[in-house]
C-alpha positions as CSV (number, residue, x, y, z in Angstrom):
1,M,0.0,0.0,0.0
2,T,1.4,3.4,-0.9
3,S,1.4,6.5,1.3
4,W,1.7,10.2,0.8
5,D,5.3,9.9,2.0
6,D,6.1,7.6,-1.0
7,Y,4.8,10.2,-3.4
8,R,6.7,13.0,-1.6
9,F,10.0,11.2,-2.4
10,A,9.0,10.7,-6.1
11,A,8.0,14.4,-6.3
12,A,11.4,15.4,-5.0
13,V,13.1,13.3,-7.7
14,A,10.9,15.1,-10.3
15,R,11.9,18.5,-9.1
16,N,15.6,17.8,-8.9
17,G,16.0,15.4,-11.8
18,S,18.2,13.1,-9.8
19,L,18.3,10.9,-6.7
20,S,21.1,12.8,-5.1
21,G,19.3,16.1,-5.6
22,A,16.1,14.7,-4.1
23,A,18.2,13.3,-1.2
24,R,19.7,16.7,-0.4
25,E,16.3,18.3,-0.5
26,L,14.8,15.7,1.8
27,G,17.8,15.4,4.1
28,T,18.3,11.7,3.5
29,H,20.6,9.3,1.5
30,H,20.2,8.7,-2.2
31,S,19.8,5.0,-1.6
32,T,16.8,5.7,0.5
33,V,15.2,7.7,-2.3
34,F,16.0,5.0,-4.8
35,R,14.4,2.3,-2.5
36,R,11.2,4.4,-1.9
37,L,10.8,5.2,-5.6
38,T,11.3,1.6,-6.7
39,A,8.7,0.5,-4.1
40,L,6.2,3.1,-5.3
41,E,6.6,2.1,-9.0
42,S,6.3,-1.6,-8.0
43,A,3.2,-1.0,-5.9
44,T,1.4,1.1,-8.5
45,G,2.6,-0.8,-11.6
46,V,3.4,2.6,-13.2
47,R,6.8,3.6,-14.4
48,L,7.2,7.2,-13.3
49,F,10.6,8.0,-14.7
50,E,12.9,7.3,-17.6
51,R,16.5,6.8,-16.4
52,T,18.6,8.8,-18.9
53,P,22.3,10.0,-18.9
54,E,20.9,13.5,-18.1
55,G,19.0,12.2,-15.1
56,Y,15.5,11.1,-14.1
57,M,12.9,12.3,-16.6
58,P,9.2,11.8,-15.9
59,T,7.3,9.5,-18.2
60,A,4.0,10.7,-19.7
61,A,2.2,9.0,-16.8
62,G,4.6,10.4,-14.3
63,A,4.2,14.0,-15.6
64,E,0.4,13.7,-15.2
65,I,0.8,12.4,-11.7
66,F,3.3,15.1,-10.6
67,A,1.1,17.8,-12.0
68,V,-1.7,16.7,-9.6
69,L,0.8,16.1,-6.8
70,G,2.0,19.6,-6.9
71,D,-1.4,20.9,-5.8
72,V,-1.8,18.2,-3.2
73,E,1.7,18.8,-1.8
74,S,1.2,22.5,-1.6
75,G,-2.0,22.0,0.4
76,I,-0.4,19.5,2.8
77,L,2.6,21.8,3.3
78,A,0.2,24.7,4.0
79,V,-1.7,22.7,6.6
80,E,1.6,21.6,8.2
81,R,2.8,25.3,8.4
82,R,-0.6,26.4,9.9
83,L,-0.4,23.6,12.5
84,A,3.2,24.6,13.3
85,G,2.1,28.2,13.6
86,A,-0.6,27.3,16.0
87,D,1.8,25.5,18.4
88,L,2.0,27.7,21.5
89,R,4.8,25.8,23.2
90,L,8.1,27.6,23.9
91,S,9.9,24.3,23.3
92,G,10.7,21.9,20.6
93,A,13.0,22.0,17.5
94,V,13.7,25.0,15.3
95,R,15.7,24.3,12.2
96,I,17.9,27.2,10.9
97,T,19.6,27.3,7.5
98,T,22.7,29.5,7.2
99,P,26.0,29.6,5.4
100,E,29.0,28.1,7.2
101,D,30.8,31.5,7.7
102,V,27.7,33.1,9.2
103,A,27.2,30.1,11.5
104,L,30.8,29.9,12.8
105,L,31.6,33.6,13.0
106,L,28.3,35.4,13.8
107,I,25.9,32.8,15.3
108,E,28.2,30.5,17.3
109,P,29.3,33.2,19.9
110,Y,25.6,33.5,21.0
111,L,24.6,29.9,21.2
112,G,25.5,29.6,24.9
113,R,23.4,32.6,25.8
114,F,20.5,31.3,23.7
115,Q,20.6,27.9,25.5
116,A,20.6,29.7,28.9
117,A,17.6,31.8,27.9
118,Y,15.6,29.0,26.1
119,P,16.7,25.6,27.5
120,D,13.7,23.8,26.0
121,I,14.3,24.9,22.4
122,E,16.4,22.5,20.4
123,L,18.3,24.3,17.6
124,E,19.1,22.5,14.4
125,I,21.7,24.5,12.3
126,V,22.2,23.3,8.7
127,T,25.1,25.0,7.1
128,D,24.7,25.2,3.3
129,N,25.0,27.8,0.6
130,R,21.8,26.5,-1.1
131,R,18.7,28.5,-0.5
132,F,16.6,26.1,1.5
133,N,12.9,26.4,0.7
134,L,11.0,27.6,3.8
135,T,7.7,27.2,2.1
136,R,8.5,23.5,1.8
137,R,9.5,23.4,5.5
138,E,13.1,22.5,4.6
139,A,13.9,24.9,7.4
140,D,12.0,27.1,9.8
141,I,14.3,30.1,9.8
142,A,17.0,31.4,7.4
143,I,19.8,33.6,8.6
144,R,21.5,34.4,5.3
145,P,23.0,37.1,3.0
146,A,20.7,38.4,0.3
147,R,20.0,41.6,-1.5
148,E,16.3,41.2,-0.8
149,P,14.2,38.3,0.6
150,Q,12.9,35.9,-2.1
151,G,9.4,34.6,-2.4
152,D,7.0,35.3,0.4
153,M,9.5,35.1,3.2
154,V,9.2,37.7,6.0
155,G,11.8,39.0,8.5
156,R,14.2,41.7,9.3
157,R,17.4,43.1,7.8
158,V,20.2,43.0,10.3
159,A,22.9,44.9,8.5
160,D,24.7,45.5,5.3
161,I,27.5,43.0,4.6
162,A,30.7,44.8,3.5
163,M,32.9,42.8,1.1
164,A,36.5,43.7,0.1
165,A,39.5,42.4,-1.8
166,Y,42.2,40.9,0.5
167,A,45.7,39.4,0.2
168,A,48.2,37.9,2.6
169,P,51.3,40.0,3.4
170,A,53.4,37.1,2.2
171,Y,51.7,37.2,-1.2
172,L,52.1,41.0,-1.5
173,A,55.8,40.7,-0.6
174,R,56.4,38.6,-3.8
175,A,54.0,40.4,-6.1
176,D,53.4,44.0,-7.0
177,R,50.6,45.4,-4.9
178,P,47.6,46.1,-7.1
179,R,46.8,49.8,-7.2
180,Q,43.3,49.5,-8.8
181,P,40.9,46.6,-9.5
182,D,42.0,46.3,-13.1
183,D,45.5,45.3,-11.9
184,L,43.9,42.0,-10.6
185,R,44.2,40.6,-14.1
186,R,47.9,40.3,-13.5
187,H,47.5,38.5,-10.1
188,R,46.7,35.1,-8.8
189,L,43.1,35.0,-7.6
190,V,41.0,32.9,-5.2
191,G,37.6,32.6,-6.8
192,Y,34.1,31.3,-6.3
193,E,33.0,27.8,-7.4
194,D,30.1,27.7,-9.9
195,S,27.4,27.1,-7.4
196,L,28.1,30.6,-6.1
197,A,28.2,32.3,-9.5
198,H,25.1,34.3,-8.7
199,V,26.8,36.1,-5.8
200,A,27.7,39.7,-6.5
201,A,31.3,39.2,-5.3
202,A,31.7,36.3,-7.8
203,H,30.4,38.5,-10.6
204,W,32.8,41.3,-9.7
205,L,35.9,39.0,-9.4
206,A,35.1,37.1,-12.6
207,R,35.7,40.3,-14.6
208,F,39.4,40.0,-13.7
209,E,39.8,36.2,-14.1
210,N,41.5,34.6,-17.1
211,E,42.5,31.1,-18.0
212,D,45.8,31.4,-16.2
213,N,45.3,33.4,-13.0
214,V,42.8,31.5,-10.8
215,A,44.7,29.6,-8.1
216,L,41.7,28.0,-6.4
217,R,37.9,28.1,-6.4
218,S,35.6,27.0,-3.6
219,N,32.0,27.2,-2.6
220,S,33.2,27.8,1.0
221,L,34.2,31.3,2.0
222,M,36.1,29.7,5.0
223,V,38.2,27.7,2.5
224,Q,38.7,30.8,0.3
225,A,39.8,32.8,3.4
226,A,42.3,30.0,4.3
227,A,43.6,30.0,0.7
228,V,44.1,33.8,0.8
229,R,45.9,33.6,4.2
230,A,48.1,30.9,2.8
231,G,49.3,33.2,0.1
232,L,47.6,31.5,-2.9
233,G,46.3,34.8,-4.2
234,I,43.8,37.6,-3.8
235,G,40.2,37.0,-2.8
236,V,37.0,38.9,-2.2
237,L,35.7,38.1,1.3
238,P,33.1,39.5,3.8
239,C,35.0,41.9,6.1
240,F,33.5,40.4,9.2
241,M,35.3,37.1,8.7
242,V,38.7,38.5,8.1
243,P,40.9,38.9,11.2
244,A,43.4,41.7,11.7
245,E,46.4,39.4,11.4
246,G,47.3,37.6,8.2
247,F,45.3,39.7,5.8
248,E,45.6,43.1,4.1
249,R,42.6,44.9,2.7
250,L,43.6,46.3,-0.7
251,W,40.9,49.0,-1.0
252,P,37.8,50.2,0.9
253,P,34.8,47.9,0.5
254,P,33.1,48.8,-2.9
255,P,29.5,49.7,-2.3
256,D,28.3,47.6,-5.3
257,L,29.6,44.4,-3.6
258,A,27.6,45.0,-0.4
259,G,24.9,42.5,0.4
260,A,22.7,42.3,3.5
261,L,22.2,39.8,6.3
262,W,18.6,38.8,6.9
263,V,16.7,36.8,9.6
264,L,13.7,35.3,7.8
265,T,10.9,32.8,8.2
266,H,7.6,31.9,6.5
267,P,4.6,34.1,7.2
268,D,2.7,31.0,8.6
269,L,5.4,30.4,11.2
270,R,6.3,33.9,12.4
271,R,3.8,33.9,15.3
272,T,4.9,30.4,16.6
273,P,6.3,31.2,20.0
274,R,9.5,29.2,19.7
275,I,10.2,30.5,16.2
276,R,9.4,34.0,17.3
277,A,11.9,33.6,20.2
278,V,14.7,32.4,17.9
279,L,14.0,35.2,15.4
280,D,14.0,37.9,18.0
281,F,17.0,36.5,19.9
282,F,19.3,36.3,16.9
283,Y,18.2,39.5,15.3
284,D,19.0,41.3,18.6
285,A,22.3,39.5,19.0
286,L,23.5,40.0,15.5
287,S,22.5,43.6,15.6
288,T,25.1,44.2,18.3
289,D,27.7,43.1,15.6
290,R,26.4,45.5,13.0
291,G,29.5,47.6,13.1
292,R,31.7,44.6,12.4
293,I,29.4,43.3,9.6
294,E,29.3,46.6,7.9
295,A,33.1,47.2,8.5
296,A,32.3,50.4,10.3
297,D,34.7,49.5,13.1
């Protein structure tokens, strides 16, 4: 007998086009997704996907089913959010999605204080550069950089995020110090991996990249910072994550590189007491770091 959960796994495969993508979305292993999908196709006697070199493509029957499932899934998720929003307990789990650098350098210093204030709230912090879908309850709260919130998320802007070009003193000792951004074309660079190509800093730095001058790319700003500190080349990093020792800022932060740090949730969840407590706590805590985030001090 099939259940809604079986169809949920199949719908995730349809959205992502692969078992691994569905597994990332659902927070499980690709073998589990494969097992659930195989069981569903066996139980219904309907082949839902064609397995191609490009990934999992819905069959004609599968496409019809997934069109209906989209409406069903949206309704179920809306009910789940409304039920979560009606939960009046100041306890339970709250799942936060945030990039690694924000988690380690901005959120981590306040975790002890949060635990002391709210001992019955269990935080789940998922560090990932992907934009988790709060509408689909992949997370309850997002603390992340963005120019503006996407979709129907609601929340508050904590601060602008200053970004600047940095190099290690050891690197500058063996290379001519660049006097203007155009000089970066003659320097080794630490760049952004393709999954971060949409980031403003990645666009800016890409103007100065050529086939010979990129020493390293990474989707982790922590790794990029380590590479810059090791002298591999020049990188563009958030000013809040760069310590005074081991780095030199080449120019003041360009205004067109600035992003913003937001604390966000879904409208259906914002009045849930435990989620409201987490939102307010981290907004207030991070606001005390506004000067460092905006590179004002």
